[in-house]
N, C-alpha and C positions, 0 to 999 in steps of 0.2 A: 378674369384669369384664364389664360390656355397654357392649358398643360398636356405636354403630347411623350409620350413614351414609344422610342424608336431606337434600333440597332442597326442592321445591315438594311430595316424598312419599317414602317409605321404600324405600330404594335397598339397603340390607343390614345384617344384623345377624349378630353375633360374640361368641362369649362365649371368655371366658378364663379361664384359673388365674393369681393374680399371685402371686412369690414375696414373702417379705421384700425381697430387694434389687431390686425391681420387675421390669417384662419388656416387651418391645417386643410388638405384633403390625403384621404385614404386609399390609396389604388392598387388592390390586390397582385399579386406575383405571379404572373402566368408560366407554363411551361415552355410556352414560346421564345420568352424572356434567353433561354440557352445561359451562357457564361452569364449576362448580365445585358444591361439595356439602360439609353441615356433617358433622361429625365429631363424636358423642356418646358421654363415656365415663362411664359410670357402674359406681361401685366399691362394692363391701358388703364390709367386714370381718364378724367373727364379735365376737360382746360378750364384754367383759372381767367377770370376775364381781367386781375389784374396784370397776369404775367403775359398770357396772349391767347386768341381765339382756336389753337389750334390742340387736339389732344399731343399725350406724351405717351411715351412704354419704357419698361425697362422688359432687361429680357437675362436668364442664368439656364446654367446647361448645365449636369452633373452624373456621372457615369455611376450606377449603381451594379456593385456585384453582386453576382447570387454563391450563396454559399456551395461549392460541389459537394459536402457532403459524402455518400458514398465512392463518388469518383474520382476522390485521391489519396491514394495509398502512401504509407509513413514507412519510409526507408529509412532503415539505418545501416552503419558502418563501422567498423569495430577492427579497425587495423593498429597494430602497435603505433603509437605516437613517435617511436623512435627504433630504427633496424639498422642494419650494417650493409653495405654494398655488397655484392658479387654474392649473393644467397636470394632463397625465395623470399618472397616478400605474400605474406598471406593474408588476406581480405576477408572476414566475415559480412556476409549481408545478409538481412533480416526487413522482410517485407510485412505488413500490417495492412489490415482493409481491405485484405481481396475475400469476393464472396468465395464460401463453402462449394467446392469441386469443380472450378474455373483454373484452368494454366494461367500461370502467373512468370513471367520472366525476368530479367534484368540481363544490362549491359554495363559494364564498366569499365573506365578508363584510368588509366594512371603516366601522369604526363608531369615532365620536368617544371615548375613554375616560371623560370625562367623562358623555356619556351611561348609557355600561354601570354607571358608579360609582353613577349614583343609583338603579337598582336590583341593586346587588350580583350584574349577572347574569356567569355564568361563559359562558365559551367551550363550545359544544354537543362533547363527548366522544362517539362515538358507542362505542369500544371501552368505557368503563365501563359505558357503557347495558345492552352486550350479553353483556361477559365479567365486569362488576364484580361484589361483592357482593351476593345478594339474601335478602330477609327468606325467614326463616325458615319455612318452609310447614305445618311439625308444630307438634303439642301436645304438651310434657314433662308426663307425670304417674306422678307414684308414690305409695306409700304415708306418705313421708317424714312428715306432717304426724300420722299414726296413730301413728309407730313413737318416738317422742321419750319419753322418761325424765321426766315432768311432775315429777319429783321434781328435775331436772338444769338444766332448760329454762328461758331466759327470754327475757318479752316481746320482740318484737320491734319495732324502730321505724320510722315509717315516713318516710322522705326524699322531701324534694319539693323542687321548684325545676328551671328551667331557663334556659337564654340566649338563647330566644326574643329577649328584648327589646333584646339587643346588634348584631340583625339589622335594626332599622329602618334603610330608610336615609332622608339627610338632605338637605339642601338643596334651592337655587333652581332653577327651570328654566334653562336654560342662554336667554341672550337673543340672542343669535347663529343666523342658518341651522341647522339640524342637518343632521349629517352622516352618513350611514348607508346606505350599497350593498350590494345583495346582488345579487349575477351570476345565479342560478338555476343550473338542470344545467348542467354545461358535459362536454361528453366528450373523453377524455385522446386525445390522438395514439397512434400504435404502440409510440411509445418513454414511455408513460405521463407526457408532456407537455404543460402548455396556460400559453396566457398569461391573462391576466385586468387588462383597464385600465379603469381610473375616472378621468371626471374631477372632480378635487380644486375645488372653490369657495374663495372666499378662506375663509379659517380658520387658526387658529395654535390649536395643541396636538397633542395623538399620538392618532395612527389606530391600532386594534387590528384586525389580519389574521388574520382566522380561517376556519380551512377545511376540507370534510369532504369526501372521498373514498370512495367505495366501489365494489363489484362484485357479484355476483351471491352471492358468496362470503364476501366480506371487506369491511372497515372498517377506517379511519382517521382521524386527524385531527392539526392542527396550528396552533400560531396564531405572532405576532411583532408590535410594534409598531412603528410609522412612526412619524418625530417629523416634523410640518409647521409652517412656519413660513418665513414672510419674513426676510431679513437683516435688516434694521429691524422691530422685530415693535412694533405700535401695539397699546395697549390703552384702551376708551372705558369712562368710566363717565358713562350718562347717566340720565334718568328712563324707568318704563319706557311714560310714556303724558305727552301735554301736552292741556290744555282749550286751549282757543281763546282769546286774551287771557293766557296761561300764560309768565312768562319764568322760564328756570333756565340753569345753570350748567353746561356739559360740561366735565368732565377728560379729557386725554390723556395716559397715559403711554406715553412713547415710548422702547425699550430698543434699542440697537445694541449687536445680539448679532456679527453675523458679516460687516456691512455695512461699508463705510471709513469712517475716521474723516473729520472736514471736515464743512463747510458744505451743507446740504441744503433748496433751495428748497422753502418749505410756502406748501398750496392748501389750504383749505376751503371747499365748495360746498355747496348745499343744495339741496334740490328740496322741491314742493309751498310750499303758501303759510308758510314755515319761512327766517327771517333769521337771521344772527351777531349782527344790532345793528348800532349805529352805530359802536361803538370798533374800531378798525382792527385787524386781524391781524397779528401776525409778519410776515415774509415770508420770512425766511431764520432756520434753526434749524443752532449749533455741536455736533455730537456725538462723543462718545467710545466708541471701542471698548471696549465691554463695561460702560459706563455708560447712565445712564437719568435724561432729563429730565420734567417735568409741565407740562403747558400748560391753562391752562382758557379757556374765553372763553364770553357768552352763547347763551342758544338762545332766540328769541320767535316764538312760535306763533300767528299769526292768522286760519284759518279750520281746517276740522277736515279733515281727507283722511289719505291716507299720506303720511307725509313723508321724506328719507332726509337723511342728513349724510355728504362723503366728503371723505374726508382723504386728500391727496396727499404723497408726499415725495419730491425726484429728486437724484441729486447727480452732478454734474460728471464723474463716468466711467459715468454710465449706470446705474446703480444706479435703480431706479423702485420705489415702494410702494405702494398705494393701499388703502384701507379705505375700507368702504361700510357706513355705520350707520344701521338701521332703526330712526324714530320715530311711531308712533302718535300722531294728532292727534284725539282725542275730543270731542263736547260734553260739559258739565258733568252736562247734563241727563238723566233715567234719558228712554228711548223715551215717548214719547205717542200714544197713539191718539186721535182724535176720529171720529163719526161723526155722518154729519147723512143725512136722509131726507128728498129733496124729492118733492113730489107735480108733475111736469111736466102739467099741464092741455091737453087736445086743441088743435090748432089753435093753436097760437103760444106755450105753456108754452115757460120756459125755464129757463137755467142760467148763470151764467157764474164760471168759475173761474178766478181771477188771484191776484196776492201778497196781496190785502186776505185773502183766506180765509187765509193761515199770517200775518198779522200779528202773534200771538204767539208763535209759533215760529221757530227760527233758519233761513232759506234754504236752506242750505249743507248737504246730507245730509236735508231732508223731502222729504216725496212727497206726492201726491195721488191716491188711484185712484180713477175714476169708472165707476160700471158702471151701463148704464138694462137693466131690463128690467123685465116684469110682476112679479116680486117682489122688495121692497127688501132680504130679506134675504140675496139671493144674488149677494152682490156679487164676482165672479170673484177682482178682481185684488188688492183687501187679503184676500182668502183665501188667496190663492196666499201673498201675504209673509208674514203670517202665519204661515203653516205654513212657510214655506222658513226662517225666522227664529226656529223653537224649536229652544233648542240640543242637546236632549238625543236618546238612540237606542236606547233600550230596542225590544224586537220591537214592544209595541201601536204608539208613537209613530213608529218607523220606517216600519211599514205605515198607519199614520195619512198621514205624513206622501207616502209614495209612489204609493197605490191612486186615488188623484186625478187623480196627474199619468201615468199613464197613458191619460186622455181629454183633456188640455189644449191639446194641437198642434191635436185637430179643434175642440177650443171655439173655439181661437186665431183658426180660418181664418172660423169664423161670428161673433164678435163683434169683428172687427177689430185684434186683436193679433197682434204677431208669434210667429212660430213659436220655439221654444228650440232649436236644432243641439245641444245636447248634453244637451235630457232625456231620448235613448234608454239612453245610457249609466251617467245617475244612477239613472235606475229599474233598470237592471241590476242596479250595485252594489247597490241595496235590496234585491232581491231575494235574492243571493248574502248580503248581511249577514241575513236573517231568516232562510237556511237555516243560518247559522252557528250559533242560537241551537236546531236541531231535533234532538233527542234520537232513537236509536235505533228507539225504539217509533212517533216519527212525531208525537209533542206537541212542542210551544216551550214554553221558558221565558222570562220578560220578557228577563235579561239572557245568557242563556247556558241549553245544554242542560238543559231540565226537564220538569217536568211537575205535573199538577193543575187546569189551569184549564181546562174545553173549552171556554169561550166562547171564549177566548183562543186557543186550538188553532181555533177556527171561522174567527176572524177573517184570523189570518194565513193560513189555507187557500184563504178568500176570494180575498182578496190574489193569489195564486200564481195560482186559476183563473182569474182576470180575466186578470191578465199571458199567462196561456198564450192564452186566445183572444185577446188582440192580439198573435200570435207569438214575444213574450220567449223566453228561452232558461230554459226549466223544466225539470230535468231528472226525468225522469218517475219516476226512483228516487222521488226524495225526494216528488214528488207522490202515488204510489200509495201512500207512505209514509205522508202526511199523510192522504186520506184513511178508507187503512184503520184507522188511528186513533179516527176519529169512527163509524165503523161498530162499532167496539171498546167505545167510549166508551158508545155508545147501548144497546149491550147490559144494560147495566148501571146505566148513569144512565136512573133512570125517573121517578124521583118527580118530576113535573111542578112540585107546589108549591111547592117551593126550586129546581129545576134546569133551570125551564120556559125561561129565557134561552137556557143551552147548548142544550137539545134543539130548540129551533126553529132557533138557527143551524145545530147541526149537521145539521139535515134541510135546509134551504134551499141549503149548501153541495154536500152530498149529491146536490139535488136540480139543481142548477145543472152537476154534471158524470152527470146521468143514471145517478146510483146510489142514490136514495131508493125507499121501498117506496112505492106512491101508495095502499097500505092502511094505511099509518103514517098516511098525515097525513091520509086520509078520518077514522080514529079521532079523532085528536084534534082536528082540527076540529069534528068531530060530538060527542064527548062530553066530551073535556076541555077544551075551549076558554074556558072559564070560569075554570080553574086559572091560567090563565098572566097574572102580573100584568103583564107588560113590554108597552105597544103596538106596542113593535120586533119582539118574539120572533112576536105576535097575523100581525103583516104579513108577517114572515118564512114562515109556516107560507101565508098569502095566495100572495104571491108563488112558492112551493113548486108550488100548487096551481096557480097557471097556468100554470107551467114541465113542468107534466103534462098541459095543457089542458083541466082541471076548471076552466071558467070560472066557474060558477053561485058554485060551492065558494066559490071565489076572492074574487069580489065581495062575497057575505055578510061572508066573515074580515075585507077591507078595511075593511067598514064597521065592525065589532068595532075594529078597530084603531084607528080616525080617534074612535069612544067613549072607546075607554080614553084616549088621549092628550090629546082634552076635558078629561076630569076629571084630567088629570094633574097635580102640583104637586111644585117640587124640594125634596128634602129637604137639610137640611145635613151629614146624611150618607155615607158613602161608597156606591157602588152597585159591587156587581162586575163588573158587564156595563159598567163603565168609562163607563155612559149620565147623561142627563139630559134635561128636557122640548124641549130645542132639538133634541138629538141625537136621541132616537126621532119628534120630529115629522119631520126632513130624512131622517131615515131611513126614514119611512115614505111621503115625498113620493118619494125616490129608488125604492123598490121598485115604486111605482104607477105610475110613470112608466115604469118598464122593463117593464111586465107586459103583456102581449096577450092579450086587446085592455085599453086603458088603464082602469081604474075609474074610475066617475063620481064619486067624493069628490074630485078633483081641485084644484077652485076654494076648497074648506074644508080641503084640505091646503096650499094655499100662504098661506089668510090666516092659518094655523094657526103655520105658520112665521116668518111677519112677525111673528104679535103674540110670540112664544118670542123671536125675535130681539131686538127691541126692550126685552124686559123683563130677558134677559141682561148680566149686570152685566161678566162676563170671561166668554171661549169657551176651549172644551178642546182636543184634537187631534178628538179623538170628534164634535165638532160641526160641527167646521171641515171638515173631510173629509170628514163626509156631507152638507153645504150645495153641498159643489163636486161631488159624486157628482150631487146632485138639479140642481145648476143645467148641468150637462151632460146630466141626462137630457131636462129642460126645453128644452132648447134651439130645438124649433121650435118650442114656444111661442112663441116671441118674433117669428116672422116678419112677423107682423102690423104690428111697430112701423115705424113712417117718422120720420126725423129728418133734422133737420138739423146738422152740424158743422162751426161755423168759414166757413156758408154752403154746404157741400157736402152734398149729398143722402146720407143712408145709409137702408138697408133693414136693420130688424132687431134683436137686442140690440147693443149697445154697450158695451165696457169699453175703457179706456186708462189706463194710469200716469204723471204728469208730475211732472219734476222739480221741486224748489221752485223752483230759479235760473231754468227755464224758464218759469216764469209771469212773470216780470216783466215780458219783453220780447214772451210769446207766448202771453196768456189762451185759457183755452180757453172756447167758446159752443156749448151743446146746446141746442137747440129740437126741442120734440115738435110735427108739420108734420101 
């Protein structure tokens, strides 16, 4: 008999002779077993001359768990079994087993069980994580396959299958406001106790309370369910949304579970442009305890917006129940964007923006953005609106939306727009979001930590660089890892023909952080420039040279980027650098405008971007992001513009966004003076 003890490594080996009646092997448990270990027993027997000349063996394996003892905390939750919505839920927590003098903490979550069922969520169990069965970290090998007697052995049959299909979560998302609360770490008092309070909103259902407690040396958890419901439960069946002009029927199921029987006064009110039609509703309902009643009434939506229906029941003994249901009213048409370019002639050229401009649109929900600048392509309000409306959030899209926002409030001051007080937090949230996509190597993945796309790494790193320059919170470790990743990647990515866009972008970001090699930049500009096929890549080399003060090479390289952009055409296939003719032109314009001194090709670049924007049927997040960066870099070029806005003088570029309904009474007139 061969007995081995192992977990992540081999811990002990024991051999013994086993008589016909069996045997017992005693093995002491060592500290190195940790949470437990696997015991593997391999038994060999001599061959029987009547059966075979070959020996045979049997093998068995078993996990042996070690009692965690003092490393396990006993957590007790004592919330009420039942409570009412729209009030505070107090959750007393008691933790036993902590060593005297140690700090103990607890985290408590209270979540609607319906939400947890959507993903088959299991409550956190730190004991199982730390002390539960582990995967065997050893491989079991022997010569059994070579010892089988071929005359007696039979072919093995491979059995396949799994239970993964049964684990698929089914069901629709909830229609009411979500109930999900989290306390964060809370320190327990000297007696190992704490109280967590959550303000429960309007809700009828079951809330699962989950707690995790820990000290430096021990962990524990507990969970329990709390029923939250009104004495009279109102359940509504209504559409997910309506369009203006739609009529629908709303069904109310009213169950008297714990309330008094008798007559209840009924009140139904609506907000927004939503009504219950012309049919009068009953003013009184008679409910019997333990019984259910159903009621239907019409809903009519008139205009788009966020509407709600509030149902109130009141009993003579003071029992009151209120349920508010939210019903969005959305236009039946998909969003449509029309773009017009108007040339305002000097000394009197004007434009009137009024309701006639939206004659074919629904005024409610429509808006007009106006931008006056030297470049027709750089319409700041519409670009910001388009980026803000973009629904997805991979690393590239999040960066494209957030990077221009770094400079929006500065642009707003120069063009007459209002500043956004929430902008700083939105940008900071975007920084933390893209950092969640960073791997330990410093690279970034599209939807999670990953690697393999140097262009994306450089793009996100530029955003982090610009954010740090604007005094946002960018963790130094994450920033250094991102820059080290670019430097390491350049060490082996030297194929300019295939990787030119990646190499140029990485060099530009490093140059912006004063970590590039000026010798490498001059080498690529002098000997490899024709190998770069992307106009943006060439412009990034030029901008990098400008950052190091090599003005002559920078000017020459910008000229090359312009020539490439002028000969560039859009293709139907996907570009690995997310680019287009418009994106490349806008990027060159932004990079050139930021360079010092500004290169002489600015008029040609402004014209190039205007033509590319006019030819583009649609724009990507890359196009819009770089056009906004170009608009920011060119804001000083609009200082010579003088306008009259509704009769009031205005100097410099101008931007505004007007709601469609406001144009009825307050049209906008802009004249070039």
